C-alpha positions as CSV (number, residue, x, y, z in Angstrom):
1,X,0.0,0.0,0.0
2,X,1.2,3.5,-0.9
3,X,2.4,5.1,2.4
4,X,0.6,8.3,1.5
5,X,-2.7,6.3,1.7
6,X,-1.8,4.6,4.9
7,X,-3.9,6.0,7.7
8,X,-5.0,5.4,11.4
9,X,-7.5,2.7,10.3
10,X,-4.8,0.8,8.5
11,X,-2.6,1.1,11.6
12,X,-5.4,-0.4,13.7
13,X,-5.6,-3.4,11.5
14,X,-1.9,-3.8,11.3
15,X,-1.3,-3.5,15.1
16,X,-3.0,-7.0,15.0
17,X,-1.7,-8.3,11.7
18,X,1.6,-6.5,11.2
19,X,2.6,-4.6,14.3
20,X,5.9,-3.5,13.0
21,X,4.4,-1.6,10.0
22,X,1.8,-0.1,12.3
23,X,4.2,1.0,15.0
24,X,6.5,2.6,12.4
25,X,3.6,4.7,11.1
26,X,2.3,5.6,14.6
27,X,5.8,6.9,15.5
28,X,5.4,9.4,12.6
29,X,1.8,10.2,13.3
30,X,1.3,10.2,17.1
31,X,-2.0,12.1,16.7
32,X,-3.6,8.9,15.5
33,X,-3.8,7.9,19.1
34,X,-7.4,9.1,19.4
35,X,-8.6,6.2,17.2
36,X,-7.5,3.3,19.4
37,X,-8.2,5.3,22.6
38,X,-11.8,6.1,21.6
39,X,-12.6,2.7,20.1
40,X,-11.2,0.9,23.2
41,X,-13.2,3.1,25.5
42,X,-16.4,2.9,23.6
43,X,-16.1,-1.0,23.2
44,X,-15.6,-1.4,27.0
45,X,-18.4,1.0,27.9
46,X,-20.8,-0.6,25.4
47,X,-20.1,-4.1,26.6
48,X,-20.7,-3.2,30.2
49,X,-23.7,-1.1,29.4
50,X,-25.3,-4.0,27.5
51,X,-24.6,-6.3,30.5
52,X,-26.3,-4.0,33.1
53,X,-29.3,-3.4,30.8
54,X,-29.5,-7.1,30.0
55,X,-28.9,-8.8,33.4
56,X,-31.6,-9.6,36.0
57,X,-30.7,-6.6,38.0
58,X,-32.6,-7.5,41.3
59,X,-30.8,-10.8,41.2
60,X,-27.4,-9.0,40.6
61,X,-27.9,-6.8,43.6
62,X,-28.5,-9.7,45.8
63,X,-25.4,-11.5,44.5
64,X,-23.4,-8.3,45.3
65,X,-24.9,-8.2,48.8
66,X,-24.2,-11.9,49.3
67,X,-20.6,-11.4,48.2
68,X,-20.0,-8.2,50.2
69,X,-21.9,-9.0,53.4
70,X,-21.1,-12.4,55.1
71,X,-23.9,-14.3,56.7
72,X,-24.8,-12.6,60.0
73,X,-23.0,-9.4,58.8
74,X,-24.2,-5.8,59.1
75,X,-27.7,-5.5,57.7
76,X,-27.3,-1.8,57.3
77,X,-24.4,-2.4,54.9
78,X,-26.6,-4.8,52.9
79,X,-29.4,-2.2,52.8
80,X,-27.0,0.5,51.7
81,X,-25.8,-1.6,48.8
82,X,-29.5,-2.2,47.7
83,X,-30.3,1.5,47.8
84,X,-27.1,2.5,46.0
85,X,-27.2,-0.1,43.2
86,X,-29.4,0.7,40.2
87,X,-28.8,0.3,36.5
88,X,-28.3,4.0,35.9
89,X,-25.8,4.3,38.7
90,X,-23.9,1.2,37.6
91,X,-23.8,2.5,34.0
92,X,-22.6,5.9,34.9
93,X,-20.0,4.8,37.6
94,X,-18.6,2.1,35.2
95,X,-18.3,4.4,32.3
96,X,-16.5,7.1,34.4
97,X,-14.3,4.4,35.9
98,X,-13.3,3.0,32.6
99,X,-12.4,6.4,31.2
100,X,-10.5,7.7,34.2
101,X,-8.6,4.4,34.8
102,X,-7.7,4.0,31.1
103,X,-6.4,7.6,30.8
104,X,-4.5,7.3,34.0
105,X,-2.9,4.0,33.0
106,X,-1.8,5.3,29.6
107,X,-0.4,8.5,31.1
108,X,1.6,6.8,33.8
109,X,2.8,4.2,31.3
110,X,3.7,6.8,28.7
111,X,5.6,8.9,31.3
112,X,7.5,5.9,32.4
113,X,8.5,4.8,28.9
114,X,9.4,8.4,28.0
115,X,11.7,8.9,31.1
116,X,13.3,5.4,30.8
117,X,14.0,5.9,27.1
118,X,15.2,9.5,27.6
119,X,17.8,8.2,30.1
120,X,19.0,5.2,28.1
121,X,17.6,5.3,24.5
122,X,16.6,7.7,21.8
123,X,15.9,11.1,23.5
124,X,14.2,12.5,20.4
125,X,11.1,10.5,21.1
126,X,8.5,12.7,22.8
127,X,5.8,12.0,25.4
128,X,3.1,12.3,22.8
129,X,4.7,9.5,20.7
130,X,4.8,7.3,23.8
131,X,1.1,8.0,24.6
132,X,0.2,6.9,21.0
133,X,2.5,3.9,21.6
134,X,0.4,3.0,24.7
135,X,-2.9,3.5,23.0
136,X,-2.0,1.4,20.0
137,X,-0.3,-1.5,21.9
138,X,-3.3,-1.6,24.1
139,X,-5.8,-1.9,21.3
140,X,-6.1,-5.7,21.7
141,X,-8.1,-4.9,24.8
142,X,-11.1,-4.6,22.4
143,X,-11.1,-8.3,22.1
144,X,-12.0,-8.5,25.9
145,X,-15.1,-6.5,25.1
146,X,-15.9,-8.8,22.1
147,X,-15.5,-11.8,24.5
148,X,-17.9,-10.2,27.0
149,X,-20.5,-9.8,24.2
150,X,-20.1,-13.5,23.2
151,X,-20.6,-14.6,26.7
152,X,-23.8,-12.6,27.0
153,X,-25.1,-13.9,23.7
154,X,-24.4,-17.5,24.7
155,X,-25.7,-17.3,28.3
156,X,-28.5,-19.6,29.3
157,X,-30.2,-16.9,31.3
158,X,-29.8,-13.3,32.3
159,X,-28.7,-14.3,35.8
160,X,-25.0,-14.1,34.9
161,X,-22.4,-13.1,37.6
162,X,-20.2,-10.2,36.5
163,X,-17.0,-12.2,37.1
164,X,-18.2,-14.6,34.4
165,X,-18.0,-11.9,31.8
166,X,-14.2,-12.3,31.5
167,X,-13.6,-15.7,29.8
168,X,-10.0,-14.8,28.9
169,X,-9.0,-13.8,32.5
170,X,-6.6,-15.9,34.5
171,X,-9.5,-16.3,37.0
172,X,-11.7,-18.0,34.5
173,X,-8.9,-20.0,32.9
174,X,-6.6,-21.0,35.7
175,X,-7.2,-19.8,39.2
176,X,-10.9,-20.3,39.9
177,X,-10.8,-18.5,43.2
178,X,-14.0,-18.0,45.2
179,X,-16.0,-15.0,44.0
180,X,-15.4,-12.0,46.2
181,X,-12.0,-13.2,47.4
182,X,-8.9,-11.0,46.9
183,X,-7.3,-13.7,44.6
184,X,-10.4,-13.6,42.3
185,X,-9.9,-9.8,41.8
186,X,-6.1,-10.3,41.3
187,X,-6.6,-13.1,38.8
188,X,-9.5,-11.4,37.1
189,X,-7.3,-8.3,36.3
190,X,-4.9,-10.6,34.3
191,X,-5.8,-12.2,31.0
192,X,-4.5,-13.6,27.8
193,X,-5.0,-10.1,26.3
194,X,-2.7,-8.8,29.0
195,X,0.0,-11.1,27.7
196,X,-0.7,-9.9,24.1
197,X,-0.4,-6.3,25.1
198,X,2.9,-6.9,26.9
199,X,4.2,-8.7,23.9
200,X,3.4,-5.8,21.7
201,X,5.0,-3.4,24.2
202,X,8.2,-5.5,24.2
203,X,8.3,-5.7,20.4
204,X,7.5,-2.0,20.0
205,X,10.0,-0.7,22.5
206,X,12.7,-2.7,20.8
207,X,11.7,-1.4,17.3
208,X,11.5,2.2,18.4
209,X,14.6,2.3,20.4
210,X,16.9,-0.4,19.1
211,X,17.2,-2.0,22.5
212,X,18.0,-5.6,22.9
213,X,15.2,-8.1,23.4
214,X,16.4,-8.6,27.0
215,X,16.4,-4.9,27.8
216,X,13.0,-4.3,26.1
217,X,11.5,-7.2,28.0
218,X,12.7,-5.9,31.3
219,X,11.6,-2.3,30.7
220,X,8.2,-3.4,29.4
221,X,7.4,-5.9,32.2
222,X,8.7,-4.0,35.3
223,X,5.5,-2.0,35.9
224,X,3.2,-5.0,35.6
225,X,5.4,-7.3,37.7
226,X,5.6,-4.6,40.4
227,X,1.9,-4.0,40.5
228,X,0.8,-7.6,40.5
229,X,3.7,-8.7,42.6
230,X,3.0,-6.2,45.4
231,X,-0.8,-6.9,45.1
232,X,-0.2,-10.7,45.5
233,X,2.2,-10.0,48.5
234,X,-0.5,-7.9,50.2
235,X,-3.0,-10.6,49.7
236,X,-0.8,-13.3,50.9
């Protein structure tokens, strides 16, 4: 394809099919970051919105109460949960949470990569380029949203626990911790898509900076290993 005709949508396809080509173009066009950012946010918000509008909500509320309040626990807390939870509140809080957490994660990751590279790599790369890098390498997250949609479509009933929406998570695939336990949250935050994103980051960092595979791997993995390592240590 003529490079003059290569645009953001081509890069979105190629970040899956030909990541080297996509990342080379993203380096030159960091303003393309809005496409993967907005599509990832919209896909996540749409999937959760569909779930909260589809699920048997009174049943979901009682499931949350059962998980959060042990038998013989504080009845006032149970009643507070019932009063607080509604489809509208869940939709709004989930949408805001997705936007805030995603932007915060991309910002912190981009700043980290920018500072590390500035100290040891190509200082010509700007923060905006690293933000575009973060947005594009995280684009496979849309497949988590697609997996959620498939789960909803294939469900036998609309009494589906929220933790069952993540079929690609370590919790669903490997850990199978009790719902509501700290390990369920820990394992539910990791997925096969997480590994895909980390792989793209390693590949992309090496391609952009010329770092060795070992150096790129260490730099890309340190934040995730620290976060989940400290989290696991606190649980244990």
